[in-house]
N, C-alpha and C positions, 0 to 999 in steps of 0.2 A: 584318547590321550593325544594332546597336541604338544609339540616341542617348541622351545624358545630358540632353537637353532636350526640351520639347514642340514639335511641329511647328505651323506656321501653314499651313493649306491656303488659299492665296490665290485659289482659283478653284472655287467650289462653286455649284451651281444647285439651287434648290427651285422646284417649280411644282405647281399644282393646277388642272387644266382645269375643275373644277367652280366655281372661284372667278374665274379669269381665262381669256381666250381666247388661245391660242398657235397661230397659223395653220400654222406649220412642222411641228407634230406630226402633221399629216395625212400627211406624207411619211415619218414614222418611227413606224410603229404600235407598235413595241416600247417606245417611250418615251411613248406617248400615255395616260398615267395620272398620278396624283399621285406625286410624289417629295418626301418631307418629312424633317425632321431625324432622326426616329427611325430611318428606314431608312438614312440616311447613317451614323448611329452604329453600326449593325450592320455596314455595309460597311467601316468604318474601325476596327473594334473593337480591333485589335492595332497600329494605326498610331501611336498616341501623339499624336493631334492635340489641341492645346490651344486653338487659335483658328481661326475660319473667317471668310473673306471671301466674302459672297454676290455673285454677278455676275448682272446682269439676264438675263432668259430669252427675250427676243423676244416679249413679249406684244403684242397687237394695238393698232394705232392710238395713242390717247392714254391707254392704260391704265398707262403707266409710273408715274404718281403713285400709282395704286391698288396697283400691285405694291410700291412702296416702303412704303406703309402696311402692307400685308400682311406683308412681311418684318420690319418692326418689331414686329408682333404675334408673329411666330415667335421673334424674339430675346428676347422677354419670358419664353419658356419654354425657350429653348436658350441657356444662358449663354456657350457658346463662340462664338456668332455676334457678332462684334465690329465688323464693318464691312460696308459695302455699296457696290457699284458700280451705280448706278441707271441706268435708261434716260433719255436726254435727247435732245430733237430739235434738236441743234445746227445742223442744216442750215437752221433757221429764222433763223439769224443773230441780230441783236439781239433779235428777238422771243422768243428762248428764255429771256430774263432772268427772266420771271415763273415759268417752270417751275423754273429753278435756284433762285430765291428760296424757293419752296415746299420743294424738296428740302433746302435748307440748314437748314431748321428741324427736319429729322430728324437727330438726332445720329449716327445710324448711317451716314449717307451720307458717304463719303470721296472719291468720285469718280464719274464718269459714263461711259457707253458709248453710242455710236450705232454699231450693227453695220454694217460696210462690206463684208463678204465677198460679199454677194449683188449688189452694185452692178455693172452691166454696163460702166459707164464706169470704168476703173481710176483716172481722175483726178477722180472725183466729189468727193473730199475737198479738192480745191484750188479748188472753187467759192468765190467771194467770201463768200457767205452762210455757208458751212460754216466758213471760216476765222474770220469774225466771231463765230460761235457758240463756237468754241474759245477765242478771246480772252476771251469773256465769263466763262469758268470762273475766271479769275484772281481776280475779286472774291470768290469763295466758297472759294478755296483748294482747288478740286477738281482731281484728276488726271483723265486721260482714257485709258481702255483702248482699244487698237486691235485690233479683230478683223478680220483680213484674210486673204487668200490670197497666197501668195508672189509672184505676178506684180504685186501692188499695192504692193510694197515701194518702188519708185522714187518713186511719188507720195507715199506716206506719209513718206518721208525728206524730201521738200520741205516737207510740212506741219509736221513736227517742227522743221525749221530756221526756218520762218516764225513759229513760236510759242515762242520761247525761254523765255517766262515760265511756260509750262505744262509739267508733268511728265507724260510719256506712259509707258504700260505696254503693250508688245507682247504680245498673247495668243498662246499656242501656237506661239511661234517663227515666226510668220507662215505656219503650215500648209505646210511644205515637202512636196514630192512624194515622200514616203517609199514609198508604195505602188508607184511606178514606179522606186524606188531612184535618183532624180535628186538631185544635189547642186547643180548649176549651172543657171542663174545665181544661185540662192538664196544660195549662200555669199558671193559678192561683194556682192550687194545687202544682205544682213544686215550685213556688215562696214561698208558705207557708212552704214547707219542707226546702228549702234553707235558710230560716230565722233562722233555728236552727244551732248553730255553730259546732255541732259534727257529721256532715255529709258532704260527698263529692259526686261527680257525675262522673260516667264513660261516656265519649263520646264514645259509643260503641254500637254495635248491631242494629244500626238504618237502615242499608240497608235491613235487613230481615223483618223490619216492614213496608217497602215501597213496592209498586208494583215493581216487578223486572224490568219492562219496564220503570219505573220512579224512579230510585234510584241514580240519579246523584246529583251533587252539588246544582243545583237549587231547587230540590225537598227536600233536607235535610236541606238546609240553615236555614229556619225559626225555626227548632227544635234545631239545633246546637247553633244558635245565642241566642235563648231564654235561653237555659241551661247555656251558658257562662254569659249571663246577670244576671241570678239568682245567680249563685255560684261564679262568678268571676274566674280569672285565678289561684287563689291560691287553689281552691278546685275542680279541674277537672283533670281527668286522661284519657289518650288515651287507648282504648282497641280495638284489631282487631276482637275479637270474632271468630277466626278461630277454626275449619273449618265450623262453622255454617254459617258464612257470605257467604260461597260459594253457599248457597241456592239462593242467589240473585246475587252475583258478586264476582270475585276474591278479595282476601285481598288487593292487591296493588291498585285495582280500588277504594276501599273504602278509602284507604289512600290518593289517588290522589284527590278524591272528597273533603275530609276534608281539604287538603292543599289549594284547590281552595277557599273554604269557608273562610279560614283564611288568604288569601292573603292580605298583607299589615300590618299584626300584627307584632309588635316588636318581635325580637327573644327572648327577656327576657320572654315574655308571652308564646311563643311557647315552650320554654325549660321547663317551669313549666308544661304545659299540657302533653308534650310528654316524659318528663324524670323525673324532680326533685320531682314533687308531688308524683308520684308513689314510688319513692325511699324513700321518707319521710314517707308516709302513711303505706306502707308495710315493711318498715325498711329493705330495700335491698340496 
């Protein structure tokens, strides 16, 4: 399946451990090196990607602002890099305002993320300070990316409902338990979240939730199709999740699997998923 339009990859990571510190890389030695735009270009050389959205990479402590500056430097040399989801400490509540003000001066920053998947308390995102920090995004017209695991969906649904002025993007379909071939209660929880109008879903990151030996179209189809059924083609975005996807399969294999799942869809729907929704939501 070839497209008549260029793709927007709405979830790309770049990092350089020589420049910034990423504590989580200690646990993933195969990724504990620099991954930069030139290598992405090689990995996606036949994908037809026209625009990229960088998503923060879990750098240590208060290095989020340094990461944003560094990615802006990369964008000066990579013209396809059009937007950034920066790291922001929204759990600080109103005190995050200074951080957001600095980020707002970077034209590349379209939204922020505070990764939640490692929180042991599934309701961490409902702490009053966290909610206050989310409300603070409205002043800067920032979106918020939700990186969670499927069991955190009920709490996140409450968060999204309490912040109707903020637009949220659910990363990786909330990381369903594909490796164990479990669909429930993820299916119902995802539908409850999708009932709220101020949230979209990235069709991304699914290959790394599957068994690497079973991460093809047949294995991923029930999860992709359910996400599309819940959100519809107006509220979904494609994400490659490079280079993390390489823990399971090359980027172009993930794209091929997704195209197989979507065989027979009208191009109007495909263009929304692979291009125009990301352009609209991230304002690129």
